[in-house]
TORKOL-4160 file (C-alpha; in steps of 0.2 Angstrom, whole numbers, padded with zeros to 4 digits, m for minus):
276
<pt num="1" X="0371" Y="0126" Z="0310"/>
<pt num="2" X="0366" Y="0137" Z="0328"/>
<pt num="3" X="0365" Y="0155" Z="0325"/>
<pt num="4" X="0369" Y="0164" Z="0342"/>
<pt num="5" X="0361" Y="0181" Z="0349"/>
<pt num="6" X="0371" Y="0197" Z="0355"/>
<pt num="7" X="0363" Y="0209" Z="0367"/>
<pt num="8" X="0369" Y="0224" Z="0361"/>
<pt num="9" X="0356" Y="0238" Z="0372"/>
<pt num="10" X="0339" Y="0235" Z="0381"/>
<pt num="11" X="0328" Y="0250" Z="0378"/>
<pt num="12" X="0314" Y="0252" Z="0394"/>
<pt num="13" X="0301" Y="0258" Z="0394"/>
<pt num="14" X="0289" Y="0265" Z="0405"/>
<pt num="15" X="0267" Y="0265" Z="0406"/>
<pt num="16" X="0263" Y="0277" Z="0421"/>
<pt num="17" X="0242" Y="0273" Z="0420"/>
<pt num="18" X="0233" Y="0258" Z="0414"/>
<pt num="19" X="0224" Y="0266" Z="0398"/>
<pt num="20" X="0243" Y="0280" Z="0394"/>
<pt num="21" X="0258" Y="0276" Z="0383"/>
<pt num="22" X="0272" Y="0271" Z="0386"/>
<pt num="23" X="0284" Y="0285" Z="0389"/>
<pt num="24" X="0301" Y="0279" Z="0386"/>
<pt num="25" X="0314" Y="0277" Z="0403"/>
<pt num="26" X="0334" Y="0275" Z="0393"/>
<pt num="27" X="0344" Y="0261" Z="0387"/>
<pt num="28" X="0358" Y="0252" Z="0394"/>
<pt num="29" X="0368" Y="0240" Z="0387"/>
<pt num="30" X="0368" Y="0229" Z="0403"/>
<pt num="31" X="0353" Y="0220" Z="0412"/>
<pt num="32" X="0341" Y="0228" Z="0423"/>
<pt num="33" X="0342" Y="0249" Z="0425"/>
<pt num="34" X="0339" Y="0258" Z="0438"/>
<pt num="35" X="0322" Y="0271" Z="0435"/>
<pt num="36" X="0324" Y="0285" Z="0447"/>
<pt num="37" X="0306" Y="0296" Z="0442"/>
<pt num="38" X="0292" Y="0283" Z="0450"/>
<pt num="39" X="0282" Y="0287" Z="0466"/>
<pt num="40" X="0278" Y="0273" Z="0481"/>
<pt num="41" X="0265" Y="0267" Z="0483"/>
<pt num="42" X="0260" Y="0270" Z="0463"/>
<pt num="43" X="0256" Y="0261" Z="0449"/>
<pt num="44" X="0268" Y="0257" Z="0435"/>
<pt num="45" X="0267" Y="0244" Z="0420"/>
<pt num="46" X="0288" Y="0241" Z="0409"/>
<pt num="47" X="0291" Y="0236" Z="0394"/>
<pt num="48" X="0309" Y="0231" Z="0385"/>
<pt num="49" X="0312" Y="0235" Z="0367"/>
<pt num="50" X="0326" Y="0221" Z="0366"/>
<pt num="51" X="0341" Y="0228" Z="0353"/>
<pt num="52" X="0351" Y="0214" Z="0348"/>
<pt num="53" X="0360" Y="0204" Z="0333"/>
<pt num="54" X="0364" Y="0185" Z="0325"/>
<pt num="55" X="0381" Y="0195" Z="0315"/>
<pt num="56" X="0374" Y="0184" Z="0300"/>
<pt num="57" X="0376" Y="0187" Z="0286"/>
<pt num="58" X="0361" Y="0190" Z="0276"/>
<pt num="59" X="0350" Y="0192" Z="0292"/>
<pt num="60" X="0341" Y="0209" Z="0296"/>
<pt num="61" X="0356" Y="0218" Z="0308"/>
<pt num="62" X="0351" Y="0223" Z="0322"/>
<pt num="63" X="0338" Y="0215" Z="0327"/>
<pt num="64" X="0322" Y="0224" Z="0340"/>
<pt num="65" X="0313" Y="0212" Z="0351"/>
<pt num="66" X="0301" Y="0217" Z="0361"/>
<pt num="67" X="0299" Y="0209" Z="0379"/>
<pt num="68" X="0281" Y="0203" Z="0390"/>
<pt num="69" X="0273" Y="0218" Z="0399"/>
<pt num="70" X="0277" Y="0217" Z="0415"/>
<pt num="71" X="0264" Y="0228" Z="0431"/>
<pt num="72" X="0271" Y="0233" Z="0446"/>
<pt num="73" X="0266" Y="0245" Z="0464"/>
<pt num="74" X="0280" Y="0252" Z="0470"/>
<pt num="75" X="0285" Y="0252" Z="0485"/>
<pt num="76" X="0299" Y="0261" Z="0494"/>
<pt num="77" X="0310" Y="0249" Z="0511"/>
<pt num="78" X="0323" Y="0259" Z="0509"/>
<pt num="79" X="0329" Y="0271" Z="0521"/>
<pt num="80" X="0332" Y="0291" Z="0514"/>
<pt num="81" X="0348" Y="0295" Z="0513"/>
<pt num="82" X="0357" Y="0303" Z="0524"/>
<pt num="83" X="0354" Y="0324" Z="0529"/>
<pt num="84" X="0369" Y="0333" Z="0524"/>
<pt num="85" X="0372" Y="0349" Z="0537"/>
<pt num="86" X="0383" Y="0366" Z="0541"/>
<pt num="87" X="0377" Y="0377" Z="0557"/>
<pt num="88" X="0381" Y="0396" Z="0556"/>
<pt num="89" X="0385" Y="0403" Z="0572"/>
<pt num="90" X="0377" Y="0422" Z="0580"/>
<pt num="91" X="0389" Y="0426" Z="0598"/>
<pt num="92" X="0380" Y="0444" Z="0598"/>
<pt num="93" X="0361" Y="0436" Z="0598"/>
<pt num="94" X="0367" Y="0419" Z="0607"/>
<pt num="95" X="0361" Y="0406" Z="0594"/>
<pt num="96" X="0363" Y="0393" Z="0579"/>
<pt num="97" X="0356" Y="0394" Z="0560"/>
<pt num="98" X="0354" Y="0376" Z="0556"/>
<pt num="99" X="0353" Y="0372" Z="0539"/>
<pt num="100" X="0353" Y="0355" Z="0529"/>
<pt num="101" X="0353" Y="0347" Z="0512"/>
<pt num="102" X="0347" Y="0332" Z="0506"/>
<pt num="103" X="0350" Y="0329" Z="0489"/>
<pt num="104" X="0348" Y="0310" Z="0484"/>
<pt num="105" X="0327" Y="0308" Z="0491"/>
<pt num="106" X="0310" Y="0317" Z="0488"/>
<pt num="107" X="0298" Y="0306" Z="0495"/>
<pt num="108" X="0301" Y="0315" Z="0510"/>
<pt num="109" X="0289" Y="0314" Z="0527"/>
<pt num="110" X="0296" Y="0326" Z="0536"/>
<pt num="111" X="0315" Y="0333" Z="0547"/>
<pt num="112" X="0319" Y="0333" Z="0566"/>
<pt num="113" X="0334" Y="0341" Z="0572"/>
<pt num="114" X="0343" Y="0334" Z="0587"/>
<pt num="115" X="0352" Y="0344" Z="0599"/>
<pt num="116" X="0366" Y="0343" Z="0614"/>
<pt num="117" X="0372" Y="0354" Z="0620"/>
<pt num="118" X="0391" Y="0344" Z="0624"/>
<pt num="119" X="0401" Y="0332" Z="0614"/>
<pt num="120" X="0394" Y="0315" Z="0617"/>
<pt num="121" X="0380" Y="0320" Z="0629"/>
<pt num="122" X="0361" Y="0313" Z="0626"/>
<pt num="123" X="0355" Y="0322" Z="0613"/>
<pt num="124" X="0337" Y="0327" Z="0612"/>
<pt num="125" X="0324" Y="0334" Z="0598"/>
<pt num="126" X="0321" Y="0350" Z="0597"/>
<pt num="127" X="0313" Y="0353" Z="0582"/>
<pt num="128" X="0297" Y="0343" Z="0570"/>
<pt num="129" X="0297" Y="0351" Z="0552"/>
<pt num="130" X="0288" Y="0348" Z="0536"/>
<pt num="131" X="0300" Y="0341" Z="0523"/>
<pt num="132" X="0302" Y="0356" Z="0513"/>
<pt num="133" X="0307" Y="0364" Z="0526"/>
<pt num="134" X="0329" Y="0368" Z="0522"/>
<pt num="135" X="0333" Y="0378" Z="0541"/>
<pt num="136" X="0329" Y="0379" Z="0559"/>
<pt num="137" X="0330" Y="0394" Z="0571"/>
<pt num="138" X="0339" Y="0393" Z="0588"/>
<pt num="139" X="0341" Y="0405" Z="0600"/>
<pt num="140" X="0345" Y="0410" Z="0609"/>
<pt num="141" X="0353" Y="0401" Z="0621"/>
<pt num="142" X="0368" Y="0402" Z="0638"/>
<pt num="143" X="0382" Y="0394" Z="0628"/>
<pt num="144" X="0382" Y="0394" Z="0608"/>
<pt num="145" X="0392" Y="0377" Z="0611"/>
<pt num="146" X="0385" Y="0364" Z="0606"/>
<pt num="147" X="0379" Y="0346" Z="0595"/>
<pt num="148" X="0368" Y="0344" Z="0580"/>
<pt num="149" X="0358" Y="0333" Z="0566"/>
<pt num="150" X="0345" Y="0330" Z="0554"/>
<pt num="151" X="0336" Y="0314" Z="0551"/>
<pt num="152" X="0325" Y="0314" Z="0540"/>
<pt num="153" X="0307" Y="0303" Z="0537"/>
<pt num="154" X="0303" Y="0298" Z="0524"/>
<pt num="155" X="0283" Y="0296" Z="0517"/>
<pt num="156" X="0293" Y="0275" Z="0519"/>
<pt num="157" X="0292" Y="0278" Z="0533"/>
<pt num="158" X="0309" Y="0274" Z="0537"/>
<pt num="159" X="0321" Y="0286" Z="0544"/>
<pt num="160" X="0339" Y="0291" Z="0539"/>
<pt num="161" X="0354" Y="0282" Z="0545"/>
<pt num="162" X="0371" Y="0287" Z="0552"/>
<pt num="163" X="0366" Y="0302" Z="0548"/>
<pt num="164" X="0382" Y="0318" Z="0548"/>
<pt num="165" X="0386" Y="0327" Z="0567"/>
<pt num="166" X="0392" Y="0346" Z="0564"/>
<pt num="167" X="0397" Y="0353" Z="0580"/>
<pt num="168" X="0400" Y="0372" Z="0589"/>
<pt num="169" X="0412" Y="0376" Z="0601"/>
<pt num="170" X="0413" Y="0397" Z="0609"/>
<pt num="171" X="0426" Y="0400" Z="0600"/>
<pt num="172" X="0425" Y="0409" Z="0587"/>
<pt num="173" X="0420" Y="0421" Z="0601"/>
<pt num="174" X="0424" Y="0435" Z="0609"/>
<pt num="175" X="0429" Y="0425" Z="0625"/>
<pt num="176" X="0427" Y="0432" Z="0642"/>
<pt num="177" X="0446" Y="0447" Z="0647"/>
<pt num="178" X="0446" Y="0460" Z="0655"/>
<pt num="179" X="0453" Y="0478" Z="0654"/>
<pt num="180" X="0470" Y="0484" Z="0662"/>
<pt num="181" X="0461" Y="0504" Z="0670"/>
<pt num="182" X="0450" Y="0510" Z="0676"/>
<pt num="183" X="0446" Y="0528" Z="0686"/>
<pt num="184" X="0438" Y="0528" Z="0700"/>
<pt num="185" X="0437" Y="0547" Z="0705"/>
<pt num="186" X="0415" Y="0547" Z="0704"/>
<pt num="187" X="0417" Y="0555" Z="0688"/>
<pt num="188" X="0400" Y="0543" Z="0681"/>
<pt num="189" X="0416" Y="0538" Z="0664"/>
<pt num="190" X="0424" Y="0522" Z="0669"/>
<pt num="191" X="0421" Y="0522" Z="0687"/>
<pt num="192" X="0419" Y="0504" Z="0690"/>
<pt num="193" X="0430" Y="0488" Z="0681"/>
<pt num="194" X="0419" Y="0476" Z="0673"/>
<pt num="195" X="0425" Y="0466" Z="0661"/>
<pt num="196" X="0423" Y="0469" Z="0639"/>
<pt num="197" X="0405" Y="0462" Z="0632"/>
<pt num="198" X="0405" Y="0443" Z="0638"/>
<pt num="199" X="0396" Y="0429" Z="0635"/>
<pt num="200" X="0395" Y="0409" Z="0638"/>
<pt num="201" X="0401" Y="0413" Z="0655"/>
<pt num="202" X="0394" Y="0403" Z="0673"/>
<pt num="203" X="0405" Y="0412" Z="0687"/>
<pt num="204" X="0420" Y="0420" Z="0691"/>
<pt num="205" X="0432" Y="0416" Z="0703"/>
<pt num="206" X="0442" Y="0432" Z="0706"/>
<pt num="207" X="0456" Y="0438" Z="0718"/>
<pt num="208" X="0463" Y="0456" Z="0716"/>
<pt num="209" X="0479" Y="0459" Z="0724"/>
<pt num="210" X="0490" Y="0474" Z="0734"/>
<pt num="211" X="0513" Y="0474" Z="0728"/>
<pt num="212" X="0509" Y="0468" Z="0744"/>
<pt num="213" X="0499" Y="0451" Z="0741"/>
<pt num="214" X="0488" Y="0458" Z="0753"/>
<pt num="215" X="0471" Y="0454" Z="0744"/>
<pt num="216" X="0458" Y="0469" Z="0741"/>
<pt num="217" X="0445" Y="0461" Z="0732"/>
<pt num="218" X="0433" Y="0446" Z="0726"/>
<pt num="219" X="0421" Y="0442" Z="0717"/>
<pt num="220" X="0409" Y="0424" Z="0708"/>
<pt num="221" X="0398" Y="0438" Z="0698"/>
<pt num="222" X="0408" Y="0439" Z="0680"/>
<pt num="223" X="0402" Y="0456" Z="0683"/>
<pt num="224" X="0412" Y="0461" Z="0691"/>
<pt num="225" X="0408" Y="0483" Z="0696"/>
<pt num="226" X="0421" Y="0487" Z="0705"/>
<pt num="227" X="0421" Y="0502" Z="0711"/>
<pt num="228" X="0443" Y="0501" Z="0718"/>
<pt num="229" X="0436" Y="0500" Z="0735"/>
<pt num="230" X="0443" Y="0488" Z="0751"/>
<pt num="231" X="0431" Y="0473" Z="0753"/>
<pt num="232" X="0433" Y="0471" Z="0770"/>
<pt num="233" X="0433" Y="0489" Z="0775"/>
<pt num="234" X="0423" Y="0500" Z="0761"/>
<pt num="235" X="0438" Y="0512" Z="0760"/>
<pt num="236" X="0449" Y="0514" Z="0745"/>
<pt num="237" X="0462" Y="0510" Z="0739"/>
<pt num="238" X="0476" Y="0517" Z="0731"/>
<pt num="239" X="0479" Y="0521" Z="0714"/>
<pt num="240" X="0493" Y="0510" Z="0706"/>
<pt num="241" X="0497" Y="0496" Z="0698"/>
<pt num="242" X="0487" Y="0479" Z="0703"/>
<pt num="243" X="0486" Y="0458" Z="0702"/>
<pt num="244" X="0473" Y="0448" Z="0696"/>
<pt num="245" X="0470" Y="0431" Z="0696"/>
<pt num="246" X="0452" Y="0429" Z="0687"/>
<pt num="247" X="0448" Y="0410" Z="0687"/>
<pt num="248" X="0432" Y="0410" Z="0671"/>
<pt num="249" X="0422" Y="0396" Z="0669"/>
<pt num="250" X="0415" Y="0394" Z="0655"/>
<pt num="251" X="0405" Y="0381" Z="0647"/>
<pt num="252" X="0410" Y="0375" Z="0633"/>
<pt num="253" X="0407" Y="0357" Z="0620"/>
<pt num="254" X="0414" Y="0350" Z="0632"/>
<pt num="255" X="0406" Y="0355" Z="0644"/>
<pt num="256" X="0411" Y="0370" Z="0659"/>
<pt num="257" X="0427" Y="0371" Z="0657"/>
<pt num="258" X="0442" Y="0383" Z="0670"/>
<pt num="259" X="0450" Y="0395" Z="0662"/>
<pt num="260" X="0465" Y="0406" Z="0672"/>
<pt num="261" X="0467" Y="0426" Z="0665"/>
<pt num="262" X="0482" Y="0434" Z="0671"/>
<pt num="263" X="0487" Y="0453" Z="0675"/>
<pt num="264" X="0487" Y="0468" Z="0680"/>
<pt num="265" X="0475" Y="0480" Z="0684"/>
<pt num="266" X="0480" Y="0502" Z="0684"/>
<pt num="267" X="0469" Y="0509" Z="0699"/>
<pt num="268" X="0471" Y="0531" Z="0689"/>
<pt num="269" X="0465" Y="0546" Z="0699"/>
<pt num="270" X="0460" Y="0564" Z="0693"/>
<pt num="271" X="0460" Y="0568" Z="0708"/>
<pt num="272" X="0477" Y="0560" Z="0714"/>
<pt num="273" X="0466" Y="0555" Z="0733"/>
<pt num="274" X="0476" Y="0543" Z="0740"/>
<pt num="275" X="0468" Y="0532" Z="0752"/>
<pt num="276" X="0474" Y="0519" Z="0762"/>
C-alpha cells in the first residue's frame, strides 16, 4: 500500500563559513523562510531538517529527513526601505532640524537630504551623510517654510523609493504685526513706530492716513522706523489716531504671499506738542 508522507515543519540551519558549524536559523510550517541575518556579498551554506510523518501505525512518528546542503553568495538587489522623517522648526533662529529613521534596513551606505523652499518646487540635494547619521541641521534660513525628504543609498547601489515628504510653513511662528501706539516725544523711549519682532518678510507696502484720509507716511521697509513726521515736509504730525493699511509680503511654503493688515495707531507725546 502507498502511505503518503506529510511535512509537519521545516527547521533551517545555516553555516556562516566554509569550515564552521551549522547554526539553527528558525522553523516554518511553510515551504519557504526569510533569513534576515545575512550580509550582502557573503557566502552561506544551508540545509533543511524536515519533520514529518506517514501517520501510520508501527512507524516512528515524527520522522526527520535531512536535505542536501546548498551554498550561495547573497546578492541584495532590493532598494532600501523608504525613510521616515520629522522636521522641527526654530522660529527665533530661522532653521529646521530634520530627523529620520530607517528601521527595516541595516545595509545602508549613506543618506541624502533634499530640500525645496516651496511646495511642489524643484528639490535640491543639500547634504550627503554617512550611514548611522539620523539628523541634519538646516539654517539659518530666510524662511523656515519648505519641504524635505531623505533618500537612503544601500550598499548595493540602490536608492530608496517613494520616500515621504515633510513640509513646514511659517504659521507656527510669530507673524508680522504692528503696535497700536508710540510716543515720538524725544525721550528715547518708544520714539519710533516699529513692528514687533518678525521674520520671513521680504518687504511691506505701508500707508498711514490721518482722520481726513490724507497720507502722512509711506514705506516699503519692514522695520518702518517712523518718527511721527509727515513724509513730505518732515513736520511733526498731530497727536491722535491714525489709520493704516499694510501689505506684508511673506516668504511662505506657497511662495511669496501678500497678507494685508489694517488697524489704528495712536500717537501720544508727553509734552502735548501739537504740530500740523
